[in-house]
N, CA, C and O atoms as CSV, one atom per row, in Angstrom:
chain,resi,resn,atom,element,x,y,z
A,1,MET,N,N,-4.163,28.559,38.926
A,1,MET,CA,C,-3.411,28.220,40.259
A,1,MET,C,C,-4.392,28.436,41.110
A,1,MET,O,O,-5.156,29.361,41.388
A,2,HIS,N,N,-4.062,26.699,41.669
A,2,HIS,CA,C,-5.574,26.492,43.463
A,2,HIS,C,C,-4.922,27.331,44.355
A,2,HIS,O,O,-3.732,27.637,44.421
A,3,THR,N,N,-5.969,27.691,45.100
A,3,THR,CA,C,-6.090,28.698,46.452
A,3,THR,C,C,-5.086,28.252,47.750
A,3,THR,O,O,-4.605,28.843,48.717
A,4,ARG,N,N,-5.052,27.022,47.274
A,4,ARG,CA,C,-3.718,26.175,48.260
A,4,ARG,C,C,-2.315,27.506,47.597
A,4,ARG,O,O,-1.564,28.171,48.310
A,5,SER,N,N,-2.386,27.505,46.192
A,5,SER,CA,C,-0.763,27.680,45.645
A,5,SER,C,C,-0.994,29.392,46.183
A,5,SER,O,O,-0.058,29.780,46.882
A,6,LYS,N,N,-2.117,30.444,45.940
A,6,LYS,CA,C,-2.496,31.521,46.227
A,6,LYS,C,C,-1.858,31.364,47.216
A,6,LYS,O,O,-0.634,31.309,47.099
A,7,LEU,N,N,-2.432,31.245,48.448
A,7,LEU,CA,C,-2.284,31.288,50.010
A,7,LEU,C,C,-0.877,31.209,49.981
A,7,LEU,O,O,-0.388,32.017,50.770
A,8,ALA,N,N,0.064,30.457,49.293
A,8,ALA,CA,C,1.340,29.944,49.507
A,8,ALA,C,C,2.279,30.360,49.101
A,8,ALA,O,O,3.340,30.013,49.622
A,9,VAL,N,N,2.268,31.615,47.599
A,9,VAL,CA,C,2.658,32.571,47.237
A,9,VAL,C,C,2.967,33.937,48.332
A,9,VAL,O,O,4.035,34.261,48.852
A,10,LEU,N,N,1.586,34.587,48.453
A,10,LEU,CA,C,0.810,35.415,49.357
A,10,LEU,C,C,1.168,35.532,50.420
A,10,LEU,O,O,1.553,36.641,50.792
A,11,ALA,N,N,1.175,33.975,51.659
A,11,ALA,CA,C,2.132,34.330,52.816
A,11,ALA,C,C,3.553,34.191,52.493
A,11,ALA,O,O,4.088,34.429,53.576
A,12,SER,N,N,4.781,33.868,51.378
A,12,SER,CA,C,5.712,33.943,50.783
A,12,SER,C,C,5.782,36.428,50.818
A,12,SER,O,O,6.101,37.228,51.698
A,13,ALA,N,N,5.301,36.586,49.400
A,13,ALA,CA,C,5.432,37.566,50.079
A,13,ALA,C,C,5.097,38.536,50.690
A,13,ALA,O,O,5.207,39.667,50.218
A,14,VAL,N,N,4.547,38.250,52.043
A,14,VAL,CA,C,4.314,39.391,53.006
A,14,VAL,C,C,5.288,38.568,54.225
A,14,VAL,O,O,5.540,39.273,55.202
A,15,MET,N,N,5.704,37.516,54.243
A,15,MET,CA,C,7.679,37.449,54.958
A,15,MET,C,C,8.415,38.013,54.328
A,15,MET,O,O,9.165,38.915,54.700
A,16,VAL,N,N,8.272,37.423,52.966
A,16,VAL,CA,C,10.006,38.572,52.364
A,16,VAL,C,C,9.493,40.357,51.836
A,16,VAL,O,O,10.217,40.959,51.043
A,17,SER,N,N,8.022,41.114,52.471
A,17,SER,CA,C,8.036,42.288,51.822
A,17,SER,C,C,8.160,42.278,53.540
A,17,SER,O,O,9.034,43.121,53.744
A,18,GLY,N,N,7.736,41.764,54.823
A,18,GLY,CA,C,8.038,42.308,56.245
A,18,GLY,C,C,9.665,42.192,57.011
A,18,GLY,O,O,10.303,43.003,57.682
A,19,TRP,N,N,9.958,40.809,56.559
A,19,TRP,CA,C,11.952,40.980,56.349
A,19,TRP,C,C,12.725,42.102,55.341
A,19,TRP,O,O,13.923,42.100,55.056
A,20,LEU,N,N,11.870,42.894,54.962
A,20,LEU,CA,C,12.595,43.709,54.243
A,20,LEU,C,C,12.037,45.385,54.986
A,20,LEU,O,O,12.920,46.211,55.216
A,21,VAL,N,N,11.054,45.619,55.197
A,21,VAL,CA,C,10.253,46.586,56.077
A,21,VAL,C,C,11.535,45.906,57.822
A,21,VAL,O,O,11.459,46.841,58.620
A,22,ALA,N,N,12.161,45.146,58.243
A,22,ALA,CA,C,12.857,45.074,59.712
A,22,ALA,C,C,13.835,45.038,58.802
A,22,ALA,O,O,14.186,43.908,59.141
A,23,SER,N,N,14.152,45.149,58.435
A,23,SER,CA,C,15.226,44.993,58.067
A,23,SER,C,C,16.339,46.728,57.887
A,23,SER,O,O,17.463,47.095,58.228
A,24,ALA,N,N,14.945,47.422,57.028
A,24,ALA,CA,C,15.667,48.502,56.678
A,24,ALA,C,C,15.599,49.550,57.998
A,24,ALA,O,O,14.779,49.356,58.895
A,25,ALA,N,N,16.522,50.652,58.023
A,25,ALA,CA,C,17.261,51.340,58.607
A,25,ALA,C,C,17.078,52.963,58.380
A,25,ALA,O,O,17.406,53.451,57.299
A,26,PRO,N,N,16.472,53.890,59.579
A,26,PRO,CA,C,17.028,55.524,58.684
A,26,PRO,C,C,17.617,55.448,58.601
A,26,PRO,O,O,18.218,54.612,59.276
A,27,ALA,N,N,18.153,56.092,57.812
A,27,ALA,CA,C,19.071,57.160,57.204
A,27,ALA,C,C,20.242,57.015,58.666
A,27,ALA,O,O,21.069,56.176,59.023
A,28,GLY,N,N,19.813,58.156,59.127
A,28,GLY,CA,C,20.348,58.711,60.520
A,28,GLY,C,C,20.515,57.658,61.446
A,28,GLY,O,O,20.872,57.991,62.576
A,29,ALA,N,N,20.303,56.246,61.172
A,29,ALA,CA,C,19.698,55.457,62.910
A,29,ALA,C,C,21.691,54.659,62.853
A,29,ALA,O,O,22.434,54.359,61.919
A,30,THR,N,N,21.837,54.605,64.448
A,30,THR,CA,C,23.250,53.836,64.029
A,30,THR,C,C,22.804,52.628,64.960
A,30,THR,O,O,21.971,52.555,65.864
A,31,SER,N,N,23.822,51.558,64.300
A,31,SER,CA,C,23.610,50.652,64.717
A,31,SER,C,C,24.662,49.963,66.118
A,31,SER,O,O,25.808,50.277,66.442
A,32,THR,N,N,24.193,49.453,66.417
A,32,THR,CA,C,25.017,48.792,67.958
A,32,THR,C,C,25.754,47.679,67.415
A,32,THR,O,O,25.261,46.867,66.632
A,33,ALA,N,N,27.789,47.628,68.142
A,33,ALA,CA,C,27.775,47.376,67.146
A,33,ALA,C,C,28.123,45.608,68.183
A,33,ALA,O,O,28.481,45.768,69.350
A,34,MET,N,N,28.044,44.756,67.886
A,34,MET,CA,C,28.413,43.176,68.736
A,34,MET,C,C,29.586,43.335,68.934
A,34,MET,O,O,30.532,43.668,68.220
A,35,ALA,N,N,29.419,42.967,70.374
A,35,ALA,CA,C,30.541,43.192,71.254
A,35,ALA,C,C,31.892,41.997,71.322
A,35,ALA,O,O,31.753,40.856,71.762
A,36,GLY,N,N,33.039,42.504,70.842
A,36,GLY,CA,C,34.147,41.901,70.661
A,36,GLY,C,C,35.328,40.481,71.728
A,36,GLY,O,O,34.928,39.536,72.408
A,37,PRO,N,N,35.973,40.682,71.597
A,37,PRO,CA,C,36.065,39.265,72.718
A,37,PRO,C,C,36.793,40.544,73.516
A,37,PRO,O,O,37.713,40.806,72.741
A,38,CYS,N,N,36.870,41.222,74.316
A,38,CYS,CA,C,36.593,42.001,75.156
A,38,CYS,C,C,35.532,42.610,76.080
A,38,CYS,O,O,35.680,42.607,77.302
A,39,GLY,N,N,34.427,43.146,75.454
A,39,GLY,CA,C,33.029,43.048,75.656
A,39,GLY,C,C,33.059,44.104,75.054
A,39,GLY,O,O,33.961,44.495,74.312
A,40,SER,N,N,31.185,45.133,75.576
A,40,SER,CA,C,31.516,45.868,74.710
A,40,SER,C,C,32.219,47.130,75.205
A,40,SER,O,O,32.824,47.301,76.263
A,41,GLY,N,N,31.933,48.224,73.894
A,41,GLY,CA,C,33.365,49.365,74.177
A,41,GLY,C,C,34.600,49.102,74.112
A,41,GLY,O,O,35.646,49.739,74.232
A,42,TYR,N,N,34.303,48.052,73.900
A,42,TYR,CA,C,36.362,47.962,73.388
A,42,TYR,C,C,36.513,48.260,71.891
A,42,TYR,O,O,35.949,47.424,71.185
A,43,ASN,N,N,37.267,49.453,71.101
A,43,ASN,CA,C,37.933,49.253,70.328
A,43,ASN,C,C,38.674,48.861,70.223
A,43,ASN,O,O,39.361,48.959,71.240
A,44,ARG,N,N,39.579,47.802,68.695
A,44,ARG,CA,C,41.323,47.214,68.465
A,44,ARG,C,C,42.004,49.009,68.455
A,44,ARG,O,O,41.624,49.928,67.729
A,45,VAL,N,N,42.968,49.035,69.396
A,45,VAL,CA,C,43.906,50.097,69.290
A,45,VAL,C,C,45.103,49.876,68.453
A,45,VAL,O,O,45.758,50.779,67.932
A,46,GLY,N,N,45.430,48.148,68.325
A,46,GLY,CA,C,47.077,47.635,68.481
A,46,GLY,C,C,46.800,46.852,67.774
A,46,GLY,O,O,45.594,46.723,67.985
A,47,VAL,N,N,47.143,45.977,66.802
A,47,VAL,CA,C,48.077,44.221,65.666
A,47,VAL,C,C,48.607,44.115,65.698
A,47,VAL,O,O,49.227,45.001,65.110
A,48,TYR,N,N,49.500,43.078,66.286
A,48,TYR,CA,C,50.897,42.757,65.917
A,48,TYR,C,C,51.416,42.020,66.146
A,48,TYR,O,O,51.644,41.845,67.343
A,49,ALA,N,N,52.207,40.651,64.704
A,49,ALA,CA,C,52.549,39.514,64.446
A,49,ALA,C,C,53.431,39.468,65.482
A,49,ALA,O,O,54.076,40.487,65.731
A,50,ILE,N,N,53.657,38.034,66.435
A,50,ILE,CA,C,54.190,37.396,66.668
A,50,ILE,C,C,55.128,36.108,66.328
A,50,ILE,O,O,54.826,34.926,66.163
A,51,PRO,N,N,55.979,36.567,66.301
A,51,PRO,CA,C,57.101,36.741,66.509
A,51,PRO,C,C,57.947,38.716,65.586
A,51,PRO,O,O,57.975,38.521,64.371
A,52,LYS,N,N,58.294,39.656,65.795
A,52,LYS,CA,C,58.547,41.207,65.781
A,52,LYS,C,C,58.805,40.964,63.838
A,52,LYS,O,O,58.514,41.650,62.858
A,53,SER,N,N,59.672,39.268,64.090
A,53,SER,CA,C,60.565,39.198,62.344
A,53,SER,C,C,60.561,37.799,63.104
A,53,SER,O,O,60.348,37.384,64.243
A,54,GLY,N,N,61.041,37.117,61.397
A,54,GLY,CA,C,61.070,36.246,61.581
A,54,GLY,C,C,59.569,35.516,61.159
A,54,GLY,O,O,58.754,36.436,61.092
A,55,PRO,N,N,58.796,34.002,60.803
A,55,PRO,CA,C,58.464,32.736,60.623
A,55,PRO,C,C,56.942,33.968,61.936
A,55,PRO,O,O,57.004,34.301,63.120
A,56,ARG,N,N,55.976,34.188,60.959
A,56,ARG,CA,C,54.743,34.629,62.158
A,56,ARG,C,C,54.086,33.210,62.652
A,56,ARG,O,O,53.542,32.390,61.911
A,57,THR,N,N,54.280,33.092,64.243
A,57,THR,CA,C,53.108,32.052,65.044
A,57,THR,C,C,52.252,32.980,65.890
A,57,THR,O,O,52.101,32.680,67.074
A,58,GLY,N,N,51.823,33.796,65.531
A,58,GLY,CA,C,50.764,34.793,65.867
A,58,GLY,C,C,50.639,36.168,66.065
A,58,GLY,O,O,51.403,37.076,65.738
A,59,THR,N,N,48.878,36.214,67.021
A,59,THR,CA,C,49.432,38.088,66.664
A,59,THR,C,C,48.521,38.475,67.979
A,59,THR,O,O,47.601,37.739,68.337
A,60,LEU,N,N,48.829,39.595,68.612
A,60,LEU,CA,C,48.975,39.693,69.575
A,60,LEU,C,C,48.221,41.210,69.046
A,60,LEU,O,O,48.699,42.100,68.344
A,61,GLU,N,N,46.612,41.079,69.805
A,61,GLU,CA,C,45.971,42.101,70.207
A,61,GLU,C,C,45.948,42.787,71.157
A,61,GLU,O,O,46.554,42.444,72.173
A,62,VAL,N,N,45.015,44.323,71.070
A,62,VAL,CA,C,44.864,45.062,72.123
A,62,VAL,C,C,44.524,46.074,71.541
A,62,VAL,O,O,45.008,46.714,70.607
A,63,TYR,N,N,43.190,46.235,72.484
A,63,TYR,CA,C,41.786,47.327,72.989
A,63,TYR,C,C,41.757,48.250,74.000
A,63,TYR,O,O,42.382,48.381,75.051
A,64,TYR,N,N,40.890,48.860,73.446
A,64,TYR,CA,C,40.768,50.073,75.415
A,64,TYR,C,C,39.358,50.282,74.606
A,64,TYR,O,O,38.969,50.162,73.444
A,65,ASN,N,N,38.546,50.844,76.486
A,65,ASN,CA,C,37.429,51.489,76.324
A,65,ASN,C,C,37.434,52.817,76.721
A,65,ASN,O,O,37.215,53.230,77.860
A,66,SER,N,N,37.703,53.486,75.701
A,66,SER,CA,C,37.253,55.004,76.343
A,66,SER,C,C,36.490,55.583,77.878
A,66,SER,O,O,36.820,56.549,78.565
A,67,GLY,N,N,35.401,54.622,78.082
A,67,GLY,CA,C,34.475,54.513,78.894
A,67,GLY,C,C,35.046,54.087,80.285
A,67,GLY,O,O,34.967,54.913,81.195
A,68,THR,N,N,35.640,52.809,80.538
A,68,THR,CA,C,36.423,52.694,81.632
A,68,THR,C,C,37.098,52.914,81.559
A,68,THR,O,O,37.766,52.787,82.585
A,69,GLY,N,N,37.966,53.627,80.092
A,69,GLY,CA,C,39.868,53.375,80.914
A,69,GLY,C,C,40.287,52.411,81.102
A,69,GLY,O,O,41.373,52.536,81.667
A,70,LYS,N,N,39.856,50.790,80.831
A,70,LYS,CA,C,40.678,49.700,80.125
A,70,LYS,C,C,41.726,49.813,79.325
A,70,LYS,O,O,42.015,50.807,78.659
A,71,ASN,N,N,42.364,48.697,79.386
A,71,ASN,CA,C,43.078,47.860,77.848
A,71,ASN,C,C,42.801,46.832,78.353
A,71,ASN,O,O,42.573,46.622,79.545
A,72,CYS,N,N,42.798,45.789,77.107
A,72,CYS,CA,C,42.783,44.954,77.113
A,72,CYS,C,C,43.695,43.951,76.054
A,72,CYS,O,O,44.072,44.515,75.026
A,73,ALA,N,N,44.137,42.288,76.251
A,73,ALA,CA,C,45.063,41.946,75.010
A,73,ALA,C,C,44.574,40.793,75.307
A,73,ALA,O,O,44.208,40.309,76.378
A,74,LEU,N,N,44.614,40.274,73.917
A,74,LEU,CA,C,44.915,38.490,73.424
A,74,LEU,C,C,46.077,38.373,73.069
A,74,LEU,O,O,47.007,39.122,72.771
A,75,ALA,N,N,45.781,36.725,73.187
A,75,ALA,CA,C,47.771,36.673,72.220
A,75,ALA,C,C,46.672,35.131,70.547
A,75,ALA,O,O,46.168,34.404,71.404
A,76,TYR,N,N,46.414,34.773,69.799
A,76,TYR,CA,C,46.411,34.507,69.347
A,76,TYR,C,C,47.308,33.621,67.890
A,76,TYR,O,O,48.051,34.110,67.039
A,77,GLY,N,N,46.787,31.984,68.109
A,77,GLY,CA,C,47.593,31.316,66.909
A,77,GLY,C,C,47.097,31.821,65.520
A,77,GLY,O,O,45.969,31.971,65.052
A,78,TYR,N,N,48.765,32.095,64.875
A,78,TYR,CA,C,48.272,32.374,63.257
A,78,TYR,C,C,49.054,31.298,62.195
A,78,TYR,O,O,50.227,31.661,62.285
A,79,GLY,N,N,49.014,30.227,61.289
A,79,GLY,CA,C,49.641,29.698,60.868
A,79,GLY,C,C,48.892,28.228,61.558
A,79,GLY,O,O,47.835,27.691,61.888
A,80,SER,N,N,50.517,28.082,61.460
A,80,SER,CA,C,50.277,25.720,62.025
A,80,SER,C,C,49.691,26.265,63.594
A,80,SER,O,O,49.045,25.514,64.325
A,81,THR,N,N,50.006,27.567,63.931
A,81,THR,CA,C,48.938,27.747,65.410
A,81,THR,C,C,47.575,27.818,65.928
A,81,THR,O,O,47.070,27.901,67.048
A,82,ALA,N,N,47.128,27.752,64.648
A,82,ALA,CA,C,45.768,28.187,64.563
A,82,ALA,C,C,44.572,26.933,64.936
A,82,ALA,O,O,44.735,25.805,64.471
A,83,GLY,N,N,43.306,27.273,65.862
A,83,GLY,CA,C,43.485,25.842,65.922
A,83,GLY,C,C,43.853,24.798,66.940
A,83,GLY,O,O,43.232,23.841,67.402
A,84,LYS,N,N,45.092,25.298,67.150
A,84,LYS,CA,C,45.691,24.180,67.851
A,84,LYS,C,C,46.289,23.996,69.122
A,84,LYS,O,O,46.762,25.126,69.242
A,85,LYS,N,N,46.542,23.539,69.922
A,85,LYS,CA,C,46.622,23.539,70.712
A,85,LYS,C,C,48.113,23.316,71.478
A,85,LYS,O,O,48.894,22.527,72.012
A,86,THR,N,N,47.881,24.426,71.145
A,86,THR,CA,C,49.651,25.067,71.939
A,86,THR,C,C,49.460,26.391,72.879
A,86,THR,O,O,48.548,27.187,73.104
A,87,TYR,N,N,51.225,26.138,73.439
A,87,TYR,CA,C,51.218,26.677,75.159
A,87,TYR,C,C,50.750,28.552,74.121
A,87,TYR,O,O,51.122,29.234,73.166
A,88,LYS,N,N,49.815,28.521,75.140
A,88,LYS,CA,C,49.804,30.725,73.787
A,88,LYS,C,C,49.609,31.145,75.207
A,88,LYS,O,O,49.447,30.201,75.981
A,89,SER,N,N,49.584,32.437,75.774
A,89,SER,CA,C,50.764,33.443,77.101
A,89,SER,C,C,50.159,34.423,75.991
A,89,SER,O,O,50.150,34.436,74.760
A,90,VAL,N,N,49.595,35.341,77.142
A,90,VAL,CA,C,49.466,37.553,77.226
A,90,VAL,C,C,49.407,37.563,78.656
A,90,VAL,O,O,49.327,36.871,79.671
A,91,THR,N,N,49.514,39.083,78.047
A,91,THR,CA,C,50.061,39.748,79.516
A,91,THR,C,C,50.167,41.441,80.073
A,91,THR,O,O,51.233,42.033,80.243
A,92,ILE,N,N,49.151,41.875,80.242
A,92,ILE,CA,C,49.496,43.430,80.271
A,92,ILE,C,C,49.349,44.197,81.819
A,92,ILE,O,O,48.814,43.999,82.909
A,93,GLY,N,N,49.933,44.884,81.344
A,93,GLY,CA,C,50.103,45.858,82.885
A,93,GLY,C,C,50.317,47.254,82.789
A,93,GLY,O,O,51.248,47.408,81.998
A,94,VAL,N,N,49.824,48.585,83.295
A,94,VAL,CA,C,50.757,49.416,82.929
A,94,VAL,C,C,52.164,49.804,83.454
A,94,VAL,O,O,52.739,49.423,84.473
A,95,SER,N,N,52.543,50.623,82.533
A,95,SER,CA,C,54.100,50.371,82.338
A,95,SER,C,C,54.704,51.078,83.471
A,95,SER,O,O,55.902,51.124,83.191
A,96,SER,N,N,54.499,51.712,84.718
A,96,SER,CA,C,54.677,52.712,86.242
A,96,SER,C,C,54.183,51.750,86.899
A,96,SER,O,O,54.287,51.806,88.125
A,97,GLY,N,N,53.430,50.464,86.212
A,97,GLY,CA,C,52.948,49.647,87.858
A,97,GLY,C,C,53.509,48.626,88.161
A,97,GLY,O,O,54.658,48.828,87.768
A,98,THR,N,N,53.472,47.400,88.713
A,98,THR,CA,C,53.918,45.769,89.807
A,98,THR,C,C,53.097,45.231,89.262
A,98,THR,O,O,53.476,44.138,88.840
A,99,GLN,N,N,52.320,45.414,89.094
A,99,GLN,CA,C,50.498,44.291,88.799
A,99,GLN,C,C,50.459,44.407,87.404
A,99,GLN,O,O,50.481,45.368,86.635
A,100,ALA,N,N,50.382,42.961,87.241
A,100,ALA,CA,C,50.017,42.823,85.827
A,100,ALA,C,C,48.792,41.523,85.261
A,100,ALA,O,O,49.424,40.563,84.819
A,101,ASP,N,N,47.637,41.354,85.205
A,101,ASP,CA,C,47.381,40.353,84.027
A,101,ASP,C,C,47.510,39.582,83.226
A,101,ASP,O,O,47.747,40.059,82.117
A,102,HIS,N,N,47.455,38.468,83.291
A,102,HIS,CA,C,48.007,37.185,82.385
A,102,HIS,C,C,47.666,35.694,82.319
A,102,HIS,O,O,47.798,34.850,83.206
A,103,ASP,N,N,47.219,35.561,81.126
A,103,ASP,CA,C,46.622,34.679,81.557
A,103,ASP,C,C,47.988,33.583,80.075
A,103,ASP,O,O,48.662,34.126,79.201
A,104,TYR,N,N,47.908,32.186,80.355
A,104,TYR,CA,C,47.954,31.062,79.643
A,104,TYR,C,C,47.929,29.521,80.604
A,104,TYR,O,O,47.744,29.044,81.723
A,105,GLY,N,N,48.311,29.185,79.013
A,105,GLY,CA,C,48.198,27.235,78.981
A,105,GLY,C,C,47.645,27.211,77.813
A,105,GLY,O,O,47.304,28.187,77.145
A,106,GLN,N,N,47.511,25.656,77.446
A,106,GLN,CA,C,47.602,25.550,76.260
A,106,GLN,C,C,45.660,25.221,75.562
A,106,GLN,O,O,44.756,24.394,75.675
A,107,PHE,N,N,46.009,26.701,74.767
A,107,PHE,CA,C,44.670,26.826,73.837
A,107,PHE,C,C,44.928,26.527,72.428
A,107,PHE,O,O,45.889,26.422,71.666
A,108,ALA,N,N,43.834,26.448,72.415
A,108,ALA,CA,C,43.827,26.578,71.065
A,108,ALA,C,C,43.299,27.484,69.243
A,108,ALA,O,O,43.435,27.461,68.020
A,109,GLN,N,N,42.409,28.428,70.885
A,109,GLN,CA,C,42.620,29.136,69.851
A,109,GLN,C,C,43.408,30.535,70.292
A,109,GLN,O,O,44.050,31.165,69.452
A,110,TYR,N,N,43.325,30.895,71.436
A,110,TYR,CA,C,43.978,32.359,71.412
A,110,TYR,C,C,43.767,32.643,73.223
A,110,TYR,O,O,42.655,32.521,73.737
A,111,ALA,N,N,45.080,33.052,74.084
A,111,ALA,CA,C,44.543,33.389,75.535
A,111,ALA,C,C,44.436,34.836,75.138
A,111,ALA,O,O,44.510,35.502,74.105
A,112,GLY,N,N,44.191,35.055,76.650
A,112,GLY,CA,C,43.387,36.126,77.107
A,112,GLY,C,C,41.731,35.720,77.385
A,112,GLY,O,O,41.303,34.601,77.666
A,113,PRO,N,N,40.969,36.944,77.221
A,113,PRO,CA,C,41.419,38.500,77.418
A,113,PRO,C,C,41.457,38.713,78.582
A,113,PRO,O,O,40.483,38.592,79.325
A,114,VAL,N,N,43.555,39.365,79.235
A,114,VAL,CA,C,43.605,40.149,80.865
A,114,VAL,C,C,43.747,41.381,80.451
A,114,VAL,O,O,44.415,41.877,79.544
A,115,TYR,N,N,42.915,41.881,81.362
A,115,TYR,CA,C,42.655,43.576,81.621
A,115,TYR,C,C,43.716,44.690,82.390
A,115,TYR,O,O,44.539,43.999,82.989
A,116,THR,N,N,43.977,45.962,82.578
A,116,THR,CA,C,44.424,46.914,83.103
A,116,THR,C,C,43.659,48.144,83.158
A,116,THR,O,O,43.890,48.664,82.067
A,117,SER,N,N,43.174,48.619,83.561
A,117,SER,CA,C,42.779,49.895,83.903
A,117,SER,C,C,44.069,50.758,83.407
A,117,SER,O,O,45.000,49.959,83.310
A,118,ALA,N,N,44.364,51.662,83.164
A,118,ALA,CA,C,45.565,52.367,82.271
A,118,ALA,C,C,45.135,54.469,81.833
A,118,ALA,O,O,45.781,55.515,81.766
A,119,ARG,N,N,43.583,53.993,81.642
A,119,ARG,CA,C,43.325,55.502,81.314
A,119,ARG,C,C,44.599,56.925,81.909
A,119,ARG,O,O,44.974,57.156,83.059
A,120,ASN,N,N,45.157,57.964,80.008
A,120,ASN,CA,C,46.079,58.431,80.288
A,120,ASN,C,C,47.818,57.821,81.021
A,120,ASN,O,O,48.817,58.334,81.524
A,121,LYS,N,N,47.421,56.744,80.737
A,121,LYS,CA,C,49.215,55.732,81.308
A,121,LYS,C,C,49.051,55.329,80.119
A,121,LYS,O,O,48.245,55.248,79.192
A,122,CYS,N,N,50.682,54.973,80.645
A,122,CYS,CA,C,51.645,53.593,79.018
A,122,CYS,C,C,51.567,52.155,79.965
A,122,CYS,O,O,52.008,51.792,81.055
A,123,ILE,N,N,50.700,51.546,78.824
A,123,ILE,CA,C,51.130,50.207,78.870
A,123,ILE,C,C,52.259,48.853,78.777
A,123,ILE,O,O,53.327,49.308,78.367
A,124,ASN,N,N,52.319,47.991,78.918
A,124,ASN,CA,C,53.346,47.195,78.801
A,124,ASN,C,C,52.400,45.684,78.382
A,124,ASN,O,O,51.405,45.325,79.011
A,125,VAL,N,N,52.974,44.967,77.215
A,125,VAL,CA,C,52.402,44.293,76.470
A,125,VAL,C,C,53.070,43.311,75.924
A,125,VAL,O,O,53.597,43.442,74.819
A,126,SER,N,N,53.142,42.060,76.713
A,126,SER,CA,C,53.530,40.351,75.346
A,126,SER,C,C,52.758,39.593,75.328
A,126,SER,O,O,51.881,39.551,76.191
A,127,GLY,N,N,52.853,38.601,74.163
A,127,GLY,CA,C,51.836,37.157,73.879
A,127,GLY,C,C,53.433,36.647,73.559
A,127,GLY,O,O,54.398,37.091,72.937
A,128,TRP,N,N,53.055,35.230,74.512
A,128,TRP,CA,C,53.542,33.864,73.254
A,128,TRP,C,C,52.729,33.968,72.780
A,128,TRP,O,O,51.625,34.511,72.827
A,129,ILE,N,N,53.988,32.695,71.603
A,129,ILE,CA,C,53.269,31.717,70.850
A,129,ILE,C,C,53.859,29.557,70.733
A,129,ILE,O,O,53.951,28.478,70.148
A,130,GLY,N,N,53.948,29.997,71.303
A,130,GLY,CA,C,54.698,27.975,70.996
A,130,GLY,C,C,56.136,28.489,71.981
A,130,GLY,O,O,55.864,28.337,73.172
A,131,LYS,N,N,57.316,28.949,71.807
A,131,LYS,CA,C,58.336,29.822,71.707
A,131,LYS,C,C,58.980,30.897,71.283
A,131,LYS,O,O,60.087,31.381,71.518
A,132,THR,N,N,57.921,31.230,70.493
A,132,THR,CA,C,58.045,32.755,70.186
A,132,THR,C,C,57.520,33.645,70.403
A,132,THR,O,O,56.534,33.566,69.670
A,133,HIS,N,N,57.391,35.357,71.432
A,133,HIS,CA,C,56.912,36.027,71.861
A,133,HIS,C,C,57.230,37.417,70.997
A,133,HIS,O,O,57.992,37.588,70.046
A,134,ARG,N,N,56.493,38.192,71.583
A,134,ARG,CA,C,56.496,39.855,71.520
A,134,ARG,C,C,56.260,40.515,72.499
A,134,ARG,O,O,55.121,40.632,72.950
A,135,ASP,N,N,57.845,41.362,73.274
A,135,ASP,CA,C,56.927,42.400,73.892
A,135,ASP,C,C,56.867,43.177,73.351
A,135,ASP,O,O,57.256,43.187,72.183
A,136,LEU,N,N,56.000,44.879,74.353
A,136,LEU,CA,C,55.417,46.123,73.793
A,136,LEU,C,C,56.023,46.658,74.903
A,136,LEU,O,O,55.512,46.091,75.868
A,137,THR,N,N,57.048,47.650,75.367
A,137,THR,CA,C,56.816,48.763,76.389
A,137,THR,C,C,56.270,49.871,76.357
A,137,THR,O,O,56.509,50.261,75.214
A,138,LYS,N,N,55.584,50.780,76.953
A,138,LYS,CA,C,55.100,51.952,76.990
A,138,LYS,C,C,54.366,51.885,75.647
A,138,LYS,O,O,54.999,52.801,75.122
A,139,VAL,N,N,53.971,51.705,75.207
A,139,VAL,CA,C,52.432,51.589,74.060
A,139,VAL,C,C,50.756,51.936,74.645
A,139,VAL,O,O,49.864,51.442,75.335
A,140,HIS,N,N,51.068,53.105,73.845
A,140,HIS,CA,C,49.245,52.948,74.214
A,140,HIS,C,C,48.895,54.131,74.884
A,140,HIS,O,O,47.808,54.381,75.404
A,141,CYS,N,N,50.183,55.048,74.823
A,141,CYS,CA,C,50.002,56.460,75.754
A,141,CYS,C,C,48.301,56.710,76.176
A,141,CYS,O,O,47.372,56.022,75.751
A,142,GLY,N,N,48.223,57.526,76.836
A,142,GLY,CA,C,46.985,57.666,76.627
A,142,GLY,C,C,46.597,58.043,77.599
A,142,GLY,O,O,45.397,58.287,77.732
């Protein structure tokens, strides 16, 4: 084996072993989760087909951040509406309130995210994909 080849093999071995050491984590270590569509600290608490029955055109997702007490929602296209510019809309608000956050338009992927502060309250959420929709009232009470 030539000296140059030996050096190349040695360099490769060092890089691979360095990668293995860098990628190994202690048994008790926790990983930092990547931020989801609503931002960091949000956990998905609900996934709903749009519409409730019949051919599915979309998905309504609801998230909650226990640190901030905020809920978040998005409406995604599904099947023929996924990745295709179609009317998509999502609304979220506290059930006992009159204010709601809303996003709508001709989107390829999804409408949202939209947010509401709802610690210890129920929320109303709705999603539209094309001409079909899904409405949820007084859900995710906490």
